[in-house]
matplotlib code that plots the C-alpha trace (Angstrom):
import matplotlib.pyplot as plt

x = [22.0, 20.8, 22.6, 23.5, 20.8, 20.6, 19.7, 22.2, 24.9, 23.4, 24.0, 27.6, 27.9, 29.4, 32.5, 35.5, 36.4, 34.9, 32.1, 33.1, 35.6, 33.4, 31.0, 33.8, 34.7, 31.1, 30.1, 33.6, 33.9, 31.5, 29.0, 26.3, 29.3, 30.4, 27.2, 25.7, 28.9, 28.4, 25.4, 25.7, 28.9, 26.5, 23.7, 27.1, 28.1, 24.7, 24.4, 27.1, 24.8, 23.4, 26.2, 28.5, 26.2, 26.4, 30.3, 32.3, 34.4, 37.4, 36.2, 35.8, 38.9, 40.5, 39.0, 40.7, 44.1, 42.9, 42.3, 45.6, 47.5, 45.5, 46.0, 50.1, 50.1, 49.1, 45.8, 43.8, 41.7, 38.4, 38.8, 38.6, 36.8, 33.1, 34.3, 35.8, 33.1, 30.9, 33.4, 34.0, 29.8, 29.8, 32.7, 30.6, 27.9, 29.5, 31.8, 30.4, 27.1, 26.5, 25.6, 26.4, 23.6, 23.5, 24.5, 26.9, 28.5, 27.9, 30.0, 33.0, 32.8, 33.1, 36.4, 37.7, 37.5, 39.5, 36.4, 35.3, 31.5, 29.4, 27.2, 24.8, 26.0, 24.8, 25.0, 27.7, 30.7, 32.9, 31.8, 32.4, 36.0, 36.4, 35.5, 37.5, 40.9, 40.6, 40.3, 42.9, 45.2, 45.1, 47.7, 49.7, 51.4, 49.9, 46.7, 46.3, 43.1, 43.3, 41.1, 40.9, 41.7, 43.5, 40.0, 38.4, 41.3, 41.6, 37.8, 38.0, 40.5, 39.3, 35.9, 37.4, 40.3, 38.1, 36.8, 40.4, 41.6, 38.9, 40.0, 44.1, 44.8, 47.5, 46.2, 47.9, 46.9, 50.1, 50.9, 51.7, 54.8, 57.0, 60.2, 60.3, 60.9, 57.8, 56.0, 57.8, 56.0, 52.7, 53.6, 54.8, 50.8, 48.4, 46.1, 47.3, 45.2, 46.0, 45.4, 46.2, 48.8, 50.9, 51.1, 52.1, 54.8, 56.0, 56.5, 58.8, 60.6, 61.7, 63.2, 65.1, 66.5, 66.9, 69.1, 70.7, 72.5, 76.0, 74.8, 75.7, 78.1, 78.0, 79.3, 79.1, 76.0, 77.9, 80.9, 79.3, 77.3, 80.9, 82.4, 79.2, 78.9, 75.3, 73.3, 73.1, 69.7, 67.9, 66.0, 62.7, 59.1, 57.1, 57.5, 55.8, 52.5, 50.1, 46.9, 45.1, 41.5, 40.5, 37.9, 36.1, 37.7, 36.3, 37.9, 41.5, 41.8, 39.8, 39.6, 43.1, 44.9, 45.4, 48.1, 51.2, 52.6, 55.8, 58.7, 60.5, 64.0, 65.5, 66.3, 70.2, 70.3, 70.6, 66.9, 65.5, 65.4, 62.0, 62.8, 62.1, 59.0, 57.8, 59.4, 57.1, 53.9, 54.8, 55.2, 52.2, 49.8, 51.3, 51.0, 47.9, 44.5, 44.1, 47.8, 50.1, 48.5, 46.5, 44.1, 42.3, 40.1, 38.1, 41.2, 43.6, 46.3, 48.1, 50.9, 52.5, 51.4, 54.6, 54.0, 53.9, 57.0, 58.8, 57.6, 59.1, 62.5, 62.5, 64.2, 61.2, 61.8, 65.1, 66.1, 69.2, 69.6, 72.1, 69.3, 66.6, 66.6, 64.3, 63.6, 62.2, 59.1, 58.4, 58.4, 56.2, 53.5, 53.5, 52.5, 49.7, 48.3, 48.9, 46.9, 44.0, 43.5, 43.9, 41.3, 41.8, 39.4, 38.9, 42.3, 44.5, 43.8, 46.3, 46.8, 47.6, 51.1, 50.8, 51.5, 50.1, 47.8, 46.9, 43.0, 42.2, 39.6, 37.7, 37.3, 37.5, 40.2, 44.0, 46.3, 48.6, 52.8, 52.0, 53.2, 53.2, 56.4, 58.9, 58.1, 54.3, 54.1, 56.1, 54.4, 51.0, 52.8, 54.1, 50.3, 49.3, 51.8, 53.0, 56.6, 58.5, 59.5, 62.5, 61.9, 62.0, 62.7, 61.2, 63.6, 61.1, 57.8, 55.0, 51.6, 48.7, 48.1, 51.4, 51.4, 48.1, 49.0, 52.2, 49.9, 49.1, 45.7, 43.8, 39.8, 37.7, 34.3, 32.4, 28.9, 29.8, 31.8, 29.4, 30.0, 33.6, 34.1, 35.3, 38.7, 39.1, 39.2, 41.3, 44.0, 43.8, 41.5, 39.4, 35.8, 32.8, 30.4, 26.7, 25.4, 22.2, 20.7, 19.5, 16.3, 14.6, 15.8, 12.8, 14.6, 12.6, 14.7, 13.1, 13.6, 16.3, 15.4, 17.4, 18.6, 20.1, 22.5, 24.4, 22.8, 19.4, 20.3, 21.6, 18.8, 15.9, 18.3, 18.3, 14.2, 13.7, 16.6, 14.7, 10.9, 12.2, 14.4, 10.7, 9.2, 12.1, 13.2, 17.6, 18.8, 22.6, 23.6, 26.4, 28.8, 31.6, 33.9, 35.0, 34.2, 30.8, 30.4, 31.4, 29.2, 26.2, 26.7, 26.5, 23.7, 22.1, 23.6, 22.3, 18.5, 19.2, 19.0, 20.8, 23.6, 26.5, 29.4, 31.7, 34.8, 38.4, 38.7, 36.9, 39.8, 39.3, 35.7, 34.2, 33.5, 31.4, 30.0, 28.7, 27.1, 25.2, 23.5, 20.7, 19.3, 15.5, 16.1, 20.0, 21.2, 24.5, 26.5, 29.9, 31.8, 30.5, 32.8, 33.2, 33.0, 32.6, 31.6, 30.4, 27.4, 24.9, 22.3, 18.4, 17.2, 14.1, 11.1, 12.8, 11.2, 8.2, 9.3, 10.9, 14.3, 17.4, 17.1, 19.8, 20.4, 23.4, 24.4, 25.6, 26.9, 31.0, 33.2, 32.0, 28.7, 30.2, 30.0, 27.1, 25.9, 27.8, 26.3, 22.6, 23.1, 23.7, 19.9, 17.5, 20.2, 19.1, 15.7, 14.9, 13.2, 15.0, 15.3, 17.6, 17.4, 19.9, 19.9, 21.7, 22.3, 24.0, 27.0, 27.7, 31.8, 30.8, 29.0, 31.0, 34.0, 33.0, 29.5, 30.6, 28.0, 24.9, 25.6, 25.4, 21.7, 20.8, 21.6, 19.9, 16.9, 13.2, 12.7, 10.1, 11.2, 12.8, 15.5, 14.2, 14.0, 11.4, 10.8, 13.3, 15.0, 17.9, 19.0, 20.2, 22.9, 24.5, 24.7, 26.4, 29.0, 29.5, 30.7, 32.7, 34.9, 34.6, 36.1, 38.9, 39.7, 39.7, 42.5, 45.1, 44.6, 45.7, 48.3, 49.7, 49.5, 51.3, 53.8, 54.7, 55.3, 57.3, 59.6, 59.8, 60.2, 63.2, 64.2, 64.8, 66.7, 69.3, 69.6]
y = [68.2, 65.3, 65.5, 62.7, 61.0, 60.2, 57.1, 56.5, 57.7, 55.6, 52.1, 53.3, 53.2, 49.5, 51.2, 51.4, 54.9, 57.5, 58.7, 62.5, 61.2, 59.6, 62.0, 65.0, 61.6, 62.0, 66.1, 67.8, 69.3, 67.1, 67.9, 71.0, 74.3, 71.4, 70.2, 73.6, 75.1, 72.0, 73.1, 76.7, 75.6, 73.1, 76.3, 78.2, 74.8, 74.3, 77.6, 77.2, 74.6, 77.3, 79.2, 75.4, 74.2, 76.7, 76.6, 74.1, 72.1, 73.9, 76.8, 74.1, 72.8, 76.5, 76.7, 73.8, 75.1, 78.4, 76.6, 74.7, 78.0, 79.6, 76.5, 76.2, 80.1, 79.8, 80.9, 79.5, 76.1, 77.5, 80.3, 77.7, 74.8, 75.6, 76.1, 73.1, 70.7, 72.6, 72.1, 68.5, 67.7, 70.0, 67.6, 64.2, 65.1, 65.7, 62.2, 60.1, 60.6, 60.8, 64.1, 64.2, 63.9, 66.7, 64.1, 63.4, 66.5, 66.6, 63.4, 64.9, 68.2, 65.9, 64.4, 67.5, 68.7, 66.0, 63.2, 59.9, 60.8, 57.9, 56.9, 54.2, 51.0, 52.3, 55.6, 56.4, 56.7, 55.9, 59.3, 61.0, 60.0, 62.2, 65.5, 65.5, 63.4, 66.7, 69.3, 67.9, 67.2, 71.0, 71.9, 69.1, 67.4, 64.1, 61.8, 58.3, 57.0, 53.6, 50.8, 47.4, 45.2, 45.7, 45.0, 47.9, 50.0, 49.0, 49.7, 53.2, 54.1, 53.3, 54.3, 58.3, 58.4, 59.8, 62.4, 63.0, 63.2, 65.9, 68.1, 67.6, 65.8, 63.0, 59.8, 56.3, 53.0, 51.6, 48.6, 45.9, 43.4, 45.0, 47.4, 50.4, 52.5, 51.9, 52.2, 55.9, 56.7, 56.3, 58.2, 61.3, 61.2, 63.9, 61.4, 57.6, 54.8, 51.3, 49.4, 50.6, 47.9, 48.5, 52.0, 51.6, 48.9, 51.1, 53.4, 50.3, 49.8, 53.6, 53.5, 50.4, 51.8, 54.7, 53.0, 51.3, 54.2, 55.8, 59.2, 62.2, 64.4, 67.8, 69.9, 67.3, 69.2, 72.0, 70.3, 68.7, 71.9, 73.8, 71.4, 71.2, 67.6, 66.6, 66.1, 62.4, 60.9, 58.6, 55.9, 55.1, 55.5, 57.8, 61.4, 63.2, 61.5, 64.5, 63.2, 60.0, 59.2, 56.0, 54.2, 51.5, 53.1, 50.8, 47.8, 49.1, 51.3, 49.2, 45.5, 45.4, 47.2, 43.9, 43.2, 45.2, 45.9, 44.1, 43.8, 40.3, 38.5, 35.4, 34.7, 35.0, 31.9, 28.5, 27.8, 24.4, 20.9, 19.8, 17.6, 19.5, 21.1, 17.4, 16.7, 19.4, 18.4, 15.0, 16.4, 18.4, 15.7, 13.8, 16.3, 15.6, 17.8, 18.7, 19.0, 19.8, 22.3, 24.5, 26.0, 29.4, 29.3, 33.4, 34.8, 32.1, 31.4, 28.1, 27.8, 25.0, 24.8, 23.8, 20.2, 20.3, 22.0, 19.7, 17.3, 18.5, 18.9, 15.6, 13.2, 11.9, 13.8, 13.9, 17.4, 18.7, 21.2, 23.0, 23.5, 24.9, 29.0, 29.9, 28.4, 24.6, 25.7, 27.8, 25.1, 23.1, 26.0, 26.7, 23.0, 23.6, 26.3, 25.1, 22.0, 23.1, 27.1, 27.7, 26.0, 24.7, 27.2, 29.6, 30.9, 29.7, 27.7, 25.0, 26.5, 24.9, 24.8, 23.2, 26.3, 27.4, 31.2, 33.2, 34.2, 37.0, 36.6, 39.8, 40.1, 36.5, 37.3, 35.7, 37.7, 37.4, 37.0, 37.1, 34.4, 34.0, 34.8, 33.3, 29.8, 28.9, 29.1, 26.3, 24.7, 24.9, 23.5, 20.4, 20.1, 20.0, 18.0, 20.2, 21.3, 23.3, 26.7, 28.4, 31.3, 34.5, 37.4, 41.1, 43.7, 46.5, 46.9, 49.9, 49.3, 50.4, 53.6, 55.2, 54.8, 56.6, 59.3, 59.8, 61.5, 65.5, 65.2, 61.7, 61.1, 58.8, 57.0, 54.4, 52.9, 51.6, 54.3, 55.0, 51.8, 52.6, 55.9, 56.1, 53.8, 56.1, 59.3, 57.6, 56.2, 58.8, 61.9, 61.3, 62.5, 60.3, 62.8, 61.1, 62.2, 61.1, 59.3, 60.2, 58.4, 57.1, 53.0, 50.5, 47.9, 44.9, 43.5, 39.9, 38.1, 36.1, 32.4, 30.2, 26.5, 23.8, 23.2, 23.9, 21.0, 22.6, 26.0, 24.8, 22.3, 25.7, 28.0, 25.9, 25.6, 29.5, 30.0, 27.6, 29.2, 32.7, 31.7, 29.6, 33.6, 35.0, 36.9, 36.8, 35.7, 36.3, 34.5, 35.4, 33.1, 33.9, 30.9, 29.6, 25.9, 27.1, 28.3, 25.0, 23.2, 24.8, 24.6, 20.8, 20.6, 23.1, 20.3, 17.7, 19.7, 20.2, 24.3, 26.1, 28.4, 30.0, 29.9, 32.6, 32.8, 33.1, 30.2, 32.0, 34.5, 37.3, 36.0, 38.0, 41.1, 39.1, 37.1, 39.6, 41.7, 39.4, 38.1, 40.5, 38.6, 37.1, 33.9, 34.3, 32.2, 33.4, 32.0, 33.6, 34.8, 37.8, 40.6, 38.8, 41.5, 44.5, 47.7, 46.0, 47.3, 44.8, 46.2, 44.4, 42.8, 43.8, 42.4, 42.1, 45.0, 43.7, 40.7, 42.0, 42.8, 41.5, 39.2, 38.9, 35.9, 36.2, 32.3, 33.9, 37.2, 37.8, 39.2, 42.5, 44.5, 46.9, 44.0, 42.4, 46.1, 45.9, 42.5, 43.1, 46.8, 45.2, 44.6, 47.9, 50.5, 53.6, 53.6, 49.8, 47.7, 44.6, 42.3, 40.4, 38.1, 36.2, 32.2, 31.6, 28.4, 26.9, 25.4, 28.9, 29.5, 33.6, 31.2, 28.6, 30.7, 33.5, 32.2, 28.5, 27.5, 29.1, 27.5, 23.9, 25.4, 26.1, 22.9, 21.2, 23.3, 22.8, 23.0, 21.9, 19.0, 21.1, 21.8, 25.3, 27.3, 29.2, 32.6, 35.5, 35.1, 33.8, 36.5, 38.3, 36.2, 36.3, 39.8, 39.8, 37.2, 39.8, 42.8, 40.5, 39.7, 43.1, 43.7, 41.2, 42.6, 46.0, 45.0, 43.2, 46.3, 48.1, 46.0, 45.8, 49.9, 49.9, 47.5, 50.2, 52.8, 50.8, 49.9, 54.0, 55.1, 52.4, 53.4, 56.8, 55.9, 54.6, 56.9]
z = [-13.4, -10.7, -7.8, -5.8, -3.6, 0.1, -1.1, -2.6, 0.1, 2.0, -0.1, -0.7, 3.6, 3.5, 1.6, 3.5, 4.1, 6.5, 6.4, 5.7, 3.5, 1.3, 1.3, 0.3, -2.6, -4.7, -3.5, -3.5, -7.5, -9.2, -6.8, -6.5, -7.7, -10.4, -11.9, -11.9, -13.8, -16.2, -16.6, -17.4, -20.2, -21.4, -22.8, -24.0, -26.1, -27.7, -28.7, -30.9, -32.9, -35.8, -36.1, -36.4, -38.9, -41.4, -42.0, -44.4, -43.2, -44.1, -41.8, -39.0, -39.9, -39.7, -36.1, -35.1, -35.9, -33.9, -30.7, -31.5, -31.5, -28.4, -26.2, -27.0, -26.4, -23.0, -23.3, -20.4, -20.7, -20.1, -22.8, -25.5, -24.2, -25.0, -28.6, -28.5, -27.3, -29.8, -32.7, -32.1, -31.2, -34.9, -36.4, -35.6, -37.3, -40.1, -40.1, -37.8, -38.2, -34.4, -32.7, -29.1, -26.6, -23.8, -21.0, -22.8, -23.4, -19.8, -19.3, -21.2, -19.1, -16.1, -17.5, -18.4, -14.9, -13.5, -12.6, -13.1, -15.4, -14.3, -17.3, -17.1, -19.7, -23.1, -22.7, -25.5, -23.3, -26.6, -27.9, -25.0, -24.9, -28.2, -26.4, -23.7, -25.5, -28.3, -25.8, -23.5, -26.6, -27.8, -25.7, -27.0, -24.1, -24.9, -23.4, -23.0, -23.9, -21.6, -21.4, -19.9, -23.0, -26.3, -27.9, -26.7, -27.1, -31.1, -31.4, -29.8, -31.5, -35.0, -33.8, -33.1, -35.8, -38.5, -36.2, -34.9, -38.9, -39.4, -36.9, -37.7, -34.5, -34.6, -32.7, -32.8, -30.9, -28.8, -30.3, -27.7, -28.2, -30.9, -30.4, -28.8, -32.1, -33.1, -29.3, -29.6, -32.4, -31.2, -28.1, -30.0, -31.1, -29.6, -28.6, -27.9, -27.2, -25.2, -22.7, -19.1, -18.4, -21.8, -20.8, -17.3, -18.6, -21.0, -18.1, -16.0, -19.3, -19.5, -15.7, -16.5, -19.1, -17.4, -14.3, -16.9, -17.9, -15.8, -13.6, -15.5, -13.5, -12.6, -15.7, -18.5, -20.1, -20.6, -21.9, -24.2, -25.6, -25.2, -27.4, -29.7, -29.0, -29.4, -26.4, -24.7, -26.5, -23.7, -25.7, -24.4, -25.8, -23.5, -23.2, -19.7, -18.3, -19.0, -19.5, -18.5, -19.7, -18.0, -19.7, -17.9, -14.6, -12.0, -13.6, -14.3, -11.3, -8.7, -10.0, -11.1, -8.7, -6.6, -9.0, -9.1, -12.8, -12.5, -15.2, -14.9, -16.2, -15.9, -12.0, -11.8, -9.7, -11.1, -10.9, -9.1, -11.2, -11.7, -9.0, -6.4, -7.4, -7.1, -4.1, -2.8, -4.1, -2.5, 1.0, 0.2, -0.5, 2.7, 5.3, 7.8, 7.1, 10.5, 12.3, 9.5, 6.8, 6.9, 4.1, 4.2, 0.8, 2.0, 2.1, -0.5, 2.2, 2.9, 5.4, 7.6, 11.1, 13.3, 13.2, 9.6, 9.6, 11.8, 9.4, 5.8, 7.8, 9.3, 7.1, 5.8, 2.3, 0.6, -0.1, -1.6, 0.1, -2.7, -5.0, -3.6, -3.5, -1.5, 2.4, 1.6, 3.6, 0.8, -1.9, 0.2, 0.6, -3.3, -3.7, -1.2, -3.3, -6.5, -5.1, -2.9, -4.0, -7.4, -9.3, -13.4, -15.7, -12.8, -12.1, -14.9, -17.9, -19.8, -23.5, -26.9, -26.2, -23.1, -20.9, -17.8, -18.5, -15.8, -15.8, -14.2, -11.7, -12.1, -16.1, -17.1, -19.5, -19.9, -19.0, -21.4, -20.7, -17.1, -14.6, -10.6, -8.9, -6.3, -7.6, -7.6, -11.3, -11.1, -8.3, -10.6, -13.7, -11.8, -10.2, -13.8, -15.0, -17.5, -18.7, -15.6, -16.8, -15.8, -12.5, -13.1, -10.6, -10.4, -12.0, -11.7, -10.5, -9.4, -7.8, -10.4, -8.0, -7.6, -11.1, -12.3, -9.7, -11.7, -14.1, -14.1, -14.7, -13.9, -15.0, -16.2, -16.9, -15.8, -15.5, -11.8, -9.8, -6.9, -5.1, -5.2, -5.0, -1.4, -2.6, -5.5, -3.7, -1.4, -3.8, -6.3, -4.8, -7.6, -7.5, -9.2, -11.0, -11.8, -15.0, -15.5, -18.5, -21.7, -21.3, -18.4, -17.6, -18.7, -16.5, -14.4, -12.1, -11.5, -7.8, -7.4, -7.3, -4.7, -4.7, -2.5, -5.6, -8.3, -10.5, -9.4, -10.2, -13.4, -14.8, -13.8, -15.8, -18.7, -18.4, -17.9, -21.1, -23.6, -22.7, -23.3, -26.6, -27.4, -27.4, -29.8, -26.4, -26.2, -23.5, -21.8, -19.5, -17.1, -15.3, -12.7, -13.9, -17.0, -15.7, -15.0, -18.4, -20.0, -17.4, -18.4, -21.8, -21.6, -19.9, -23.0, -25.0, -23.5, -23.8, -27.3, -26.7, -29.3, -27.7, -28.2, -25.7, -25.0, -22.6, -22.2, -24.8, -27.4, -27.6, -30.7, -31.6, -27.9, -29.2, -32.7, -30.2, -28.0, -30.5, -31.5, -28.4, -28.9, -31.9, -31.5, -29.4, -29.5, -26.1, -24.8, -22.2, -21.0, -18.3, -16.7, -17.9, -21.3, -24.3, -21.6, -23.3, -26.6, -28.3, -28.2, -30.6, -30.3, -33.6, -35.1, -33.1, -30.0, -28.5, -28.3, -26.9, -23.9, -24.9, -23.6, -20.4, -18.7, -15.9, -13.4, -12.2, -8.6, -7.1, -7.8, -5.2, -6.2, -6.5, -9.4, -11.7, -10.8, -12.1, -14.7, -16.3, -15.1, -16.9, -20.2, -20.9, -20.8, -22.7, -24.0, -22.9, -24.5, -22.4, -20.6, -17.6, -15.5, -12.8, -10.5, -9.9, -6.7, -4.7, -1.7, -3.4, -4.7, -4.6, -2.7, -0.1, 0.6, 1.0, 3.4, 4.9, 4.7, 8.1, 6.2, 2.9, 5.0, 6.2, 3.2, 1.6, 3.9, 3.8, 3.0, -1.0, -3.9, -5.7, -8.3, -5.4, -5.7, -1.9, -1.3, 1.1, 0.9, 4.1, 2.6, -0.4, 1.9, 3.5, -0.3, -0.2, 3.5, 2.0, -0.7, 1.3, 3.0, -0.1, -0.9, 2.2, 1.8, -1.8, -0.7, 2.5, -0.4, -2.5, 0.4, 1.4, -2.5, -2.2, 1.0, 0.1, -2.9, -0.8, 1.8, -1.2, -2.7, 1.0, 1.3, -2.0, -1.3, 1.8, 0.0, -2.7]

ax = plt.figure().add_subplot(projection="3d")
ax.plot(x, y, z, "-o")
ax.set_aspect("equal")
plt.show()
């Protein structure tokens, strides 16, 4: 297997761990010794192919039962690993019509060793899951296969279920928003598919249930046994947290880690009336921009200056102090955030029921059932003029970093792990194992185009998309924001450019729409993460036209997400290309390098608003690195806050 190159390690130096620790993350266990061992195991697995191909179905199913008995009888893992992989491979050929490539075997071995297998987009990671999930499940402790959203969980479960049935392995899809008994049944199977968030929330629900029960006294269990009484049953969903395989690991373990898992309940105090939130908004709007309020778009913070605090307490605003459940300052600062920082169709949407629903900034998907805490959600509702909901309070919470480390073994796979290798090692002690492609990449990366304004950029994108559509080449356009995708769609409509719009508002149609993005002449406008994990098949004749062309309307706050988007083209040795379109009005530049954004907006350009010369390109990447560091700091802060709370709880009891 190919080793991590010095060039890759050099590109990783912008990560935020000390160099020695980062080097360890990409070479330890997943480095020379581990990779050479995997190649040796691959040869042994391949040697079983002729023998297993001759066996009938019953013989293979009998072998599966024998391996299960070996594992549960205490036989060392390495003594049945090779046969288990060879068995899954042959069963997959018969049941699914798919025979694992050698690189997929290597990916499965990396997962079983407790590492993150980095496999390029389109390399068949869903099939790789089956190898590791089956083999780890043989001991009977339960395997959780977690991913970023319910669609992917359901898709992967339905894909692998026939294979597991053939092998006599029980598997289930973890249902959401259902009573505990239905969840418990899913957890009793050998392999459980679900979202990482749902696994985490079920853990918290079980902990809340445990905390609500009386503490057993010394001798209670013995007394019940002597008297012949049944043991006290603790109702809960999960059993032990044994094995977790995280699909799209960087999204689940890194991008989502800035938001802790929190279970909320109705606030015990009486909620303030809507008039309080309205008054706070009025105060926020009256404050002087220069002297009384401070808005920082880079850190997404809003606060009052000393002069501002003095003014809101001066008697100008008729505050009924008895109705407040937090300091008056906090209400006004929430109103400032709602008015100046949180944006509709970027940070949240208003659904058909006139309710505020939060949009995940990384995935572009709606976070169902989530709300901002401590009155911020109500401040946004007030700013948008929708009904104000009752406040909630946190009942239990845990950082995602701490939750996933509760598993005895954590592993996973993704197409973009190297950039996050330092963080994966720091929080999870997870090494990264690069797995080579099955076929060489034919991806063509075109030079970025830079414009002085968003309007000029969008017009150029429309021209480029129409040109390729006329040639029969499919185009996938990735946007950073919902509002951006809708603005671009309006331009396409004006130009009579046939296209499909895909964002958080399209809901369950996401996968179906993305799957058709490879049709000849198809133009799909989508938020960057929409449909991640969905296979885009190229229609007949598309390869001859250049394959799928991906246009990115700007750099994301993480280079990994950019790579995930561009990696959708040129999959599995197919042709494909990608190109970035950037502008002086891109949020990334305006937020993190505003002075440079101003200079670029006044730069010399052609009649179409395009700036020639490549000197500006590096500034966008500098802004991206600043954003990456800021987001990393936020995740560290979340983790440290969780550690602090845990320490306090331990001291108290």
